[in-house]
N, C-alpha and C positions, 0 to 999 in steps of 0.2 A: 172348736172352730173360732178363730179370732174374727173380729169385726171386719166388715168389707169397706175398705177405704177407696176402692176404685171410683174414679170419676173425675169430673171437672167441677171445681168449686170456685165460686166468685165471692170476693170479700164484700161483706155487708157491715162490718164493725171493726174498728181499729183504735183501741184505747191504750194510751201511754206508750206508743211506739217511740216517740221522741226521747222519752226517759231511757228506754233500753238502748237506743242508738247512742245517746250521750255516754252511758256506761261502757259501751264498746269503743269509745273514742272516735266515732265517726264525725267527720267535719261538719261545720254549720251549713254550708251550701248544700251538701248531699243530704243532710237531715231535712232541710226545708223542702227539697224536691220530693224525697221519699215519703214523708209523712202525708202528702197530699195524693199519693198514687193509689189506684185501686189495683189490687193484685188478684191473679187468678192462679189457683193451684191445680195442677194436673197430676193425678196419682194413679199409677199402674201398680197393682198388688197382685202377687202370685204366692199365696200362703204367707211366708215370713219374708219374702223378697219384695223390695219396694223400689220403684223408679219415681222420683218426684221432681216436678218442675214448678218453680214459682215464677210467674210471668208478670211483667208490667211494661209500660211504655218506656221506662227509664233503664231498667236492668232485669235480666233474667238470671235465675240461680237454679242449678240442677244438682241433686244429690241422690245417689243410689246406695241402698244398704240392705243388709240382711239382719233381721232382729236377732239379737244375741251375739253378733259378731262385731267386735271393736274394729274400727278403721281409722285411717288418717284422713281428715277432711280439711281441704284447703277452702277457706271461706272467701275466695276470690269474688269480688263484686259485692261483698258485704263489708266485713272489717279487715279482709286480707290477712287473716291469721291461719296458722295450722294448729288444729286441735285434734285430740284423740276422742272420737265419738263412739258412744255405745247406746244403741236403742233397744229397749226391752218392753215386754208386755207387762202391764199391770191391769189384769182383767182384760177389758177391751180398749184400754188406753195405751197409747204409744208413749213411752217415757224416754227422753233423750238426755244424756249427760255428756257435756263436752269439756274435756280437761285441757287446760292450757293456761294462758296468762291471766285470764279473768276468772274470778271465783264465782261459784253458783250459776254456771252458764249451762243452758239447755232449754228444753221445751217439752210440753205435754200436748198430745193430740187426742181428741176423743169425738165421737159422733153421737148426736141426739136427734133422731128423726132425719130430716134433710139438711141438718146443720153440722158443719165441721168446726169444732172449737180448737183453738191453739193458744196456749199460754207460753210466752217466751220469757225466760229469766236471764238476767245478768247481774251479778252482785246483789243488791237489795232491790232491784227494779223488776217489775213484771209488766208485760204487755198482754192485753187480751184482744184476740182477733177472733172473728166469727166469719165463716164462709157458708154460702148456701149452694146446695148441689144444683148444677145446671142440668136442665132436662133435655 
C-alpha cells in the first residue's frame, strides 16, 4: 500500500525557489512575487490516482495524474511550457520526471510524520520545500 498523501498541506519552508525559477526562465517580477508567497497544497489521492492543487494569493496550479502513466502537462501559470510528465513510486516517494526544453526537470514528494517534503529540480538547481499537514 503506497503512502497516504491525502490532505491539505501548508508551506513552512521554501529554500532556493528563486534559483529554480531562474532556471525555468521565469521573469524577474514574477519571481519576486512568487518567492514571498505561502503556498497551500491540496491533495486528493485514490490509490495511484492524484488530484493536486497548489494554491496561493498570486496563482493557483492544478495537475491530476495516475502514477505510472505518462501525460502531457501544460505548465500554464508556472513557466508556460508543455512537458511530458511521468510520476512513479520509489518506495513511498513520488518521483516526477518532466521531459521538455529544460534538462533534469522534475520533483520528488515524500512524507515524514505530519510533514510533506518536496524537492523541485531544474537543470542543476534544487528547491527544498516543506509543508505541514493542516488539522
